[in-house]
C-alpha positions as a Python dict, from the first residue, in 0.01 Angstrom:
ca = {
    (1, 'X'): (0, 0, 0),
    (2, 'X'): (372, -17, -72),
    (3, 'X'): (320, 214, -369),
    (4, 'X'): (149, 475, -150),
    (5, 'X'): (426, 450, 107),
    (6, 'X'): (690, 501, -163),
    (7, 'X'): (505, 804, -296),
    (8, 'X'): (475, 955, 50),
    (9, 'X'): (846, 906, 113),
    (10, 'X'): (925, 1063, -222),
    (11, 'X'): (692, 1355, -146),
    (12, 'X'): (864, 1412, 188),
    (13, 'X'): (1205, 1417, 19),
    (14, 'X'): (1087, 1714, -188),
    (15, 'X'): (966, 1915, 112),
    (16, 'X'): (1171, 2180, 289),
    (17, 'X'): (1159, 1974, 609),
    (18, 'X'): (1367, 1697, 456),
    (19, 'X'): (1631, 1937, 316),
    (20, 'X'): (1654, 2176, 610),
    (21, 'X'): (1981, 2236, 795),
    (22, 'X'): (2072, 2445, 1099),
    (23, 'X'): (2220, 2700, 857),
    (24, 'X'): (1883, 2755, 689),
    (25, 'X'): (1718, 2808, 1027),
    (26, 'X'): (1989, 3055, 1131),
    (27, 'X'): (1956, 3258, 811),
    (28, 'X'): (1576, 3266, 835),
    (29, 'X'): (1616, 3399, 1190),
    (30, 'X'): (1850, 3670, 1058),
    (31, 'X'): (1591, 3761, 796),
    (32, 'X'): (1328, 3797, 1068),
    (33, 'X'): (1567, 4021, 1265),
    (34, 'X'): (1610, 4247, 962),
    (35, 'X'): (1234, 4276, 921),
    (36, 'X'): (1190, 4343, 1293),
    (37, 'X'): (1450, 4621, 1291),
    (38, 'X'): (1278, 4779, 991),
    (39, 'X'): (930, 4771, 1146),
    (40, 'X'): (1000, 4825, 1515),
    (41, 'X'): (1301, 5059, 1494),
    (42, 'X'): (1237, 5200, 1145),
    (43, 'X'): (1601, 5137, 1046),
    (44, 'X'): (1605, 5182, 666),
    (45, 'X'): (1273, 4995, 616),
    (46, 'X'): (1281, 5044, 238),
    (47, 'X'): (1596, 4833, 233),
    (48, 'X'): (1573, 4599, 530),
    (49, 'X'): (1224, 4464, 457),
    (50, 'X'): (1308, 4356, 98),
    (51, 'X'): (1645, 4220, 214),
    (52, 'X'): (1499, 4044, 518),
    (53, 'X'): (1220, 3880, 321),
    (54, 'X'): (1470, 3791, 48),
    (55, 'X'): (1685, 3616, 310),
    (56, 'X'): (1383, 3410, 415),
    (57, 'X'): (1294, 3321, 54),
    (58, 'X'): (1656, 3236, -26),
    (59, 'X'): (1677, 2997, 267),
    (60, 'X'): (1366, 2789, 212),
    (61, 'X'): (1533, 2449, 163),
    (62, 'X'): (1449, 2260, -154),
    (63, 'X'): (1543, 1941, -337),
    (64, 'X'): (1835, 2002, -578),
    (65, 'X'): (1749, 2030, -946),
    (66, 'X'): (1407, 2197, -920),
    (67, 'X'): (1545, 2511, -1094),
    (68, 'X'): (1406, 2750, -835),
    (69, 'X'): (1720, 2856, -645),
    (70, 'X'): (1891, 3188, -707),
    (71, 'X'): (2211, 3013, -816),
    (72, 'X'): (2039, 2771, -1057),
    (73, 'X'): (2060, 2883, -1420),
    (74, 'X'): (1718, 2938, -1574),
    (75, 'X'): (1531, 3003, -1250),
    (76, 'X'): (1330, 3322, -1205),
    (77, 'X'): (1541, 3431, -907),
    (78, 'X'): (1861, 3368, -1102),
    (79, 'X'): (1736, 3589, -1385),
    (80, 'X'): (1647, 3872, -1146),
    (81, 'X'): (1983, 3829, -974),
    (82, 'X'): (2162, 3910, -1299),
    (83, 'X'): (2098, 4277, -1222),
    (84, 'X'): (2315, 4240, -911),
    (85, 'X'): (2562, 3986, -1048),
    (86, 'X'): (2645, 4193, -1356),
    (87, 'X'): (2605, 4536, -1201),
    (88, 'X'): (2291, 4655, -1382),
    (89, 'X'): (2094, 4777, -1081),
    (90, 'X'): (2349, 5010, -910),
    (91, 'X'): (2376, 5263, -1198),
    (92, 'X'): (1995, 5284, -1209),
    (93, 'X'): (1993, 5351, -834),
    (94, 'X'): (2250, 5627, -889),
    (95, 'X'): (2032, 5779, -1161),
    (96, 'X'): (1747, 5801, -911),
    (97, 'X'): (1974, 5938, -637),
    (98, 'X'): (2097, 6211, -871),
    (99, 'X'): (1740, 6302, -965),
    (100, 'X'): (1637, 6347, -601),
    (101, 'X'): (1954, 6513, -465),
    (102, 'X'): (2002, 6886, -413),
    (103, 'X'): (2374, 6969, -431),
    (104, 'X'): (2319, 7330, -319),
    (105, 'X'): (2487, 7282, 21),
    (106, 'X'): (2799, 7148, -149),
    (107, 'X'): (2803, 7411, -424),
    (108, 'X'): (2768, 7693, -171),
    (109, 'X'): (3062, 7566, 38),
    (110, 'X'): (3297, 7360, -184),
    (111, 'X'): (3545, 7288, 95),
    (112, 'X'): (3287, 7049, 239),
    (113, 'X'): (3385, 6820, -51),
    (114, 'X'): (3708, 6754, 139),
    (115, 'X'): (3512, 6604, 430),
    (116, 'X'): (3342, 6361, 192),
    (117, 'X'): (3684, 6268, 58),
    (118, 'X'): (3831, 6223, 407),
    (119, 'X'): (3554, 5983, 506),
    (120, 'X'): (3666, 5749, 226),
    (121, 'X'): (3962, 5668, 453),
    (122, 'X'): (3745, 5382, 577),
    (123, 'X'): (3755, 5221, 234),
    (124, 'X'): (4132, 5219, 203),
    (125, 'X'): (4183, 5140, 571),
    (126, 'X'): (3965, 4831, 543),
    (127, 'X'): (4141, 4739, 217),
    (128, 'X'): (4477, 4736, 397),
    (129, 'X'): (4341, 4531, 687),
    (130, 'X'): (4172, 4281, 453),
    (131, 'X'): (4502, 4231, 270),
    (132, 'X'): (4675, 4173, 603),
    (133, 'X'): (4432, 3899, 711),
    (134, 'X'): (4475, 3705, 386),
    (135, 'X'): (4226, 3824, 126),
    (136, 'X'): (4349, 3880, -230),
    (137, 'X'): (4386, 4241, -351),
    (138, 'X'): (4062, 4217, -554),
    (139, 'X'): (3872, 4068, -260),
    (140, 'X'): (4015, 4331, -26),
    (141, 'X'): (3897, 4604, -262),
    (142, 'X'): (3544, 4464, -265),
    (143, 'X'): (3542, 4444, 115),
    (144, 'X'): (3691, 4789, 165),
    (145, 'X'): (3416, 4963, -31),
    (146, 'X'): (3175, 4876, 254),
    (147, 'X'): (3334, 5171, 438),
    (148, 'X'): (3165, 5410, 197),
    (149, 'X'): (2828, 5313, 346),
    (150, 'X'): (2687, 5297, -5),
    (151, 'X'): (2506, 4973, -88),
    (152, 'X'): (2481, 5017, -469),
    (153, 'X'): (2850, 5112, -495),
    (154, 'X'): (2945, 4811, -283),
    (155, 'X'): (2740, 4581, -506),
    (156, 'X'): (2881, 4728, -827),
    (157, 'X'): (3240, 4702, -705),
    (158, 'X'): (3205, 4351, -562),
    (159, 'X'): (3035, 4227, -880),
    (160, 'X'): (3347, 4326, -1074),
    (161, 'X'): (3620, 4239, -826),
    (162, 'X'): (3495, 3946, -616),
    (163, 'X'): (3164, 3795, -735),
    (164, 'X'): (3197, 3508, -487),
    (165, 'X'): (3185, 3756, -198),
    (166, 'X'): (2901, 3962, -343),
    (167, 'X'): (2630, 3842, -103),
    (168, 'X'): (2837, 3898, 210),
    (169, 'X'): (2962, 4239, 95),
    (170, 'X'): (2614, 4358, -4),
    (171, 'X'): (2445, 4242, 317),
    (172, 'X'): (2723, 4393, 525),
    (173, 'X'): (2704, 4729, 344),
    (174, 'X'): (2327, 4757, 376),
    (175, 'X'): (2333, 4641, 738),
    (176, 'X'): (2575, 4914, 841),
    (177, 'X'): (2383, 5173, 637),
    (178, 'X'): (2075, 5085, 841),
    (179, 'X'): (2270, 5104, 1167),
    (180, 'X'): (2408, 5455, 1105),
    (181, 'X'): (2201, 5601, 1395),
    (182, 'X'): (2347, 5337, 1631),
    (183, 'X'): (2713, 5322, 1525),
    (184, 'X'): (2804, 5684, 1454),
    (185, 'X'): (2692, 5889, 1761),
    (186, 'X'): (2930, 5723, 2015),
    (187, 'X'): (3225, 5780, 1781),
    (188, 'X'): (3125, 6143, 1725),
    (189, 'X'): (3096, 6210, 2099),
    (190, 'X'): (3424, 6033, 2174),
    (191, 'X'): (3625, 6239, 1925),
    (192, 'X'): (3482, 6586, 1994),
    (193, 'X'): (3488, 6824, 2290),
    (194, 'X'): (3184, 7000, 2434),
    (195, 'X'): (3308, 7332, 2295),
    (196, 'X'): (3347, 7185, 1944),
    (197, 'X'): (2993, 7046, 1947),
    (198, 'X'): (2857, 7398, 2007),
    (199, 'X'): (3025, 7556, 1703),
    (200, 'X'): (2776, 7749, 1491),
    (201, 'X'): (2832, 7768, 1118),
    (202, 'X'): (2738, 8048, 884),
    (203, 'X'): (2420, 7996, 683),
    (204, 'X'): (2504, 7871, 331),
    (205, 'X'): (2475, 8126, 52),
    (206, 'X'): (2197, 8114, -204),
    (207, 'X'): (2291, 7905, -508),
    (208, 'X'): (2177, 8022, -851),
    (209, 'X'): (1993, 7806, -1104),
    (210, 'X'): (2286, 7842, -1346),
    (211, 'X'): (2525, 7697, -1087),
    (212, 'X'): (2292, 7404, -1026),
    (213, 'X'): (2276, 7327, -1399),
    (214, 'X'): (2650, 7360, -1452),
    (215, 'X'): (2741, 7146, -1149),
    (216, 'X'): (2645, 6803, -1294),
    (217, 'X'): (2808, 6885, -1628),
    (218, 'X'): (3134, 7005, -1474),
    (219, 'X'): (3116, 6730, -1212),
    (220, 'X'): (3090, 6444, -1461),
    (221, 'X'): (3373, 6585, -1673),
    (222, 'X'): (3608, 6632, -1379),
    (223, 'X'): (3542, 6301, -1204),
    (224, 'X'): (3524, 6072, -1506),
    (225, 'X'): (3830, 6223, -1674),
    (226, 'X'): (4022, 6144, -1356),
    (227, 'X'): (3859, 5805, -1291),
    (228, 'X'): (3700, 5673, -1614),
    (229, 'X'): (3625, 5337, -1450),
    (230, 'X'): (3369, 5512, -1228),
    (231, 'X'): (3170, 5622, -1533),
    (232, 'X'): (2870, 5386, -1490),
    (233, 'X'): (2799, 5523, -1142),
    (234, 'X'): (2917, 5883, -1172),
    (235, 'X'): (2770, 5931, -1518),
    (236, 'X'): (2425, 5818, -1405),
    (237, 'X'): (2444, 6020, -1081),
    (238, 'X'): (2518, 6348, -1260),
    (239, 'X'): (2276, 6269, -1543),
    (240, 'X'): (1996, 6222, -1292),
    (241, 'X'): (2088, 6551, -1125),
    (242, 'X'): (2080, 6735, -1460),
    (243, 'X'): (1732, 6595, -1525),
    (244, 'X'): (1627, 6750, -1193),
    (245, 'X'): (1799, 7086, -1222),
    (246, 'X'): (1744, 7162, -1592),
    (247, 'X'): (1379, 7243, -1524),
    (248, 'X'): (1265, 7110, -1861),
    (249, 'X'): (1272, 6733, -1793),
    (250, 'X'): (1059, 6718, -1480),
    (251, 'X'): (870, 6407, -1596),
    (252, 'X'): (1194, 6217, -1648),
    (253, 'X'): (1333, 6335, -1314),
    (254, 'X'): (1012, 6235, -1135),
    (255, 'X'): (1021, 5891, -1297),
    (256, 'X'): (1389, 5837, -1210),
    (257, 'X'): (1349, 5955, -850),
    (258, 'X'): (1012, 5786, -794),
    (259, 'X'): (877, 5472, -963),
    (260, 'X'): (1205, 5363, -1122),
    (261, 'X'): (1424, 5382, -812),
    (262, 'X'): (1146, 5217, -609),
    (263, 'X'): (1129, 4922, -849),
    (264, 'X'): (1507, 4881, -860),
    (265, 'X'): (1533, 4911, -480),
    (266, 'X'): (1281, 4628, -441),
    (267, 'X'): (1469, 4409, -689),
    (268, 'X'): (1816, 4480, -553),
    (269, 'X'): (1710, 4433, -190),
    (270, 'X'): (1512, 4116, -249),
    (271, 'X'): (1771, 3945, -471),
    (272, 'X'): (2063, 4043, -245),
    (273, 'X'): (1873, 3890, 45),
    (274, 'X'): (1790, 3577, -153),
    (275, 'X'): (2158, 3533, -244),
    (276, 'X'): (2237, 3446, 119),
    (277, 'X'): (2159, 3076, 82),
    (278, 'X'): (2303, 2903, 386),
    (279, 'X'): (2488, 2648, 174),
    (280, 'X'): (2695, 2919, 4),
    (281, 'X'): (2676, 3213, 246),
    (282, 'X'): (2763, 3072, 589),
    (283, 'X'): (3140, 3064, 565),
    (284, 'X'): (3433, 3193, 766),
    (285, 'X'): (3489, 3458, 498),
    (286, 'X'): (3137, 3596, 543),
    (287, 'X'): (3185, 3639, 918),
    (288, 'X'): (3523, 3804, 860),
    (289, 'X'): (3372, 4039, 601),
    (290, 'X'): (3110, 4153, 854),
    (291, 'X'): (3385, 4232, 1102),
    (292, 'X'): (3594, 4417, 845),
    (293, 'X'): (3283, 4605, 731),
    (294, 'X'): (3225, 4731, 1084),
    (295, 'X'): (3588, 4836, 1107),
    (296, 'X'): (3576, 5023, 777),
    (297, 'X'): (3261, 5206, 883),
    (298, 'X'): (3418, 5312, 1214),
    (299, 'X'): (3735, 5431, 1037),
    (300, 'X'): (3527, 5629, 784),
    (301, 'X'): (3325, 5803, 1056),
    (302, 'X'): (3634, 5881, 1264),
    (303, 'X'): (3823, 5997, 955),
    (304, 'X'): (3556, 6254, 869),
    (305, 'X'): (3532, 6392, 1224),
    (306, 'X'): (3910, 6410, 1277),
    (307, 'X'): (3960, 6575, 939),
    (308, 'X'): (3724, 6858, 1036),
    (309, 'X'): (3915, 6903, 1362),
    (310, 'X'): (4238, 6931, 1164),
    (311, 'X'): (4117, 7189, 912),
    (312, 'X'): (3963, 7393, 1194),
    (313, 'X'): (4320, 7462, 1306),
    (314, 'X'): (4365, 7673, 993),
    (315, 'X'): (4026, 7849, 992),
    (316, 'X'): (3950, 8176, 1167),
    (317, 'X'): (3717, 8175, 1466),
    (318, 'X'): (3402, 8277, 1280),
    (319, 'X'): (3455, 8032, 995),
    (320, 'X'): (3517, 7707, 1178),
    (321, 'X'): (3324, 7390, 1091),
    (322, 'X'): (3136, 7192, 1354),
    (323, 'X'): (3317, 6853, 1361),
    (324, 'X'): (2986, 6678, 1426),
    (325, 'X'): (2917, 6703, 1052),
    (326, 'X'): (3232, 6503, 981),
    (327, 'X'): (3038, 6179, 1019),
    (328, 'X'): (2817, 6272, 723),
    (329, 'X'): (3108, 6227, 484),
    (330, 'X'): (2998, 5865, 450),
    (331, 'X'): (2742, 5838, 174),
    (332, 'X'): (2443, 5705, 369),
    (333, 'X'): (2213, 5981, 239),
    (334, 'X'): (2041, 6141, 426),
    (335, 'X'): (2070, 5928, 742),
    (336, 'X'): (2423, 6030, 839),
    (337, 'X'): (2333, 6399, 791),
    (338, 'X'): (2033, 6348, 1020),
    (339, 'X'): (2265, 6195, 1281),
    (340, 'X'): (2478, 6513, 1267),
    (341, 'X'): (2166, 6718, 1335),
    (342, 'X'): (2038, 6497, 1618),
    (343, 'X'): (2370, 6474, 1802),
    (344, 'X'): (2426, 6849, 1763),
    (345, 'X'): (2085, 6928, 1911),
    (346, 'X'): (2163, 6718, 2216),
    (347, 'X'): (2401, 7000, 2316),
    (348, 'X'): (2227, 7304, 2161),
    (349, 'X'): (1868, 7267, 2046),
    (350, 'X'): (1889, 7589, 1843),
    (351, 'X'): (2194, 7480, 1641),
    (352, 'X'): (2073, 7335, 1311),
    (353, 'X'): (2346, 7134, 1138),
    (354, 'X'): (2138, 6942, 884),
    (355, 'X'): (2175, 7190, 597),
    (356, 'X'): (2553, 7198, 651),
    (357, 'X'): (2583, 6820, 691),
    (358, 'X'): (2411, 6760, 356),
    (359, 'X'): (2717, 6908, 183),
    (360, 'X'): (2967, 6640, 289),
    (361, 'X'): (2688, 6381, 275),
    (362, 'X'): (2630, 6424, -99),
    (363, 'X'): (3006, 6467, -144),
    (364, 'X'): (3040, 6124, 13),
    (365, 'X'): (2820, 5976, -260),
    (366, 'X'): (3055, 6118, -522),
    (367, 'X'): (3359, 6021, -316),
    (368, 'X'): (3257, 5658, -275),
    (369, 'X'): (3194, 5626, -650),
    (370, 'X'): (3535, 5781, -724),
    (371, 'X'): (3698, 5545, -471),
    (372, 'X'): (3524, 5251, -637),
    (373, 'X'): (3656, 5368, -974),
    (374, 'X'): (4009, 5385, -836),
    (375, 'X'): (3984, 5032, -696),
    (376, 'X'): (3843, 4900, -1024),
    (377, 'X'): (4116, 5072, -1224),
    (378, 'X'): (4393, 4908, -1021),
    (379, 'X'): (4239, 4574, -929),
    (380, 'X'): (3985, 4466, -1193),
}
């Protein structure tokens, strides 16, 4: 009888019930919130469902030494997490993004590139604030990149600059990407007048096939010669776009933009979620990073809108830019461009801003990768 009792006690010690803490319960609740937002509100479901379920999996309590946790060497989750920890997944995501992106709106109106650059103000603004509140320069760089609203870039940069903050930075970046339709509209309305919201822009010119083919080649040469440290992201982005636009590698482009990016998205979302184990994730730094991430996102959105207002001072009446597309300079493709369209149609249902907003939106993807390269060059 004593033997059975001992065995039962030992069995209970190995269950999640015996190893559970309030932190695990809190994180599981957060995972359920992510899944609920994805299903009920359709906020980035392709990201939030893998991340939310990963948070639940990562916070099932277990007895130490079972080699099943994401931070235990030799476990399956730890092996899959290497793609995040060592920055393998983000370049593959960028390859897929390049293969599915049409840069025509940007090529037809190159000055829209400046809006994408202006929106990166959020990155460097958050970097300065993070330094002020006590983070090291490398940690501040990893936190600041959240302002680009680009999850893969945030993961890649944090994996190089501040691996210990990787989980908090990644979750924060993807959370704010999903909340683009909630965060950006109030800022856009606050910073624009009714007259500015009604500005109509000229239809973009037709872009030739030759221009589309030359763009990724010229783009990779220009950006990587200036910021070589951004090569893993920028090189894969432009390579993917060349696969799409060349017209002779359709199978490769379809694979990169379809099955491959889907597989990597599942892996990156699930493992990032699983990395939020309560024992390592619930810290003062994590809470502070979430706050700084929100600040960087607000600064980025405001920076894009205010920049458009400034350059409009120098443009003639028929060539002005609607400042509502300034928000799309953050690289949450295509959600921030859709927000430009939706907010614009609240004031004029016949004014279609989406095709114009895609220009700074894809410029933001390039801009965030360049910004990451700059931070890596100075801080790594």
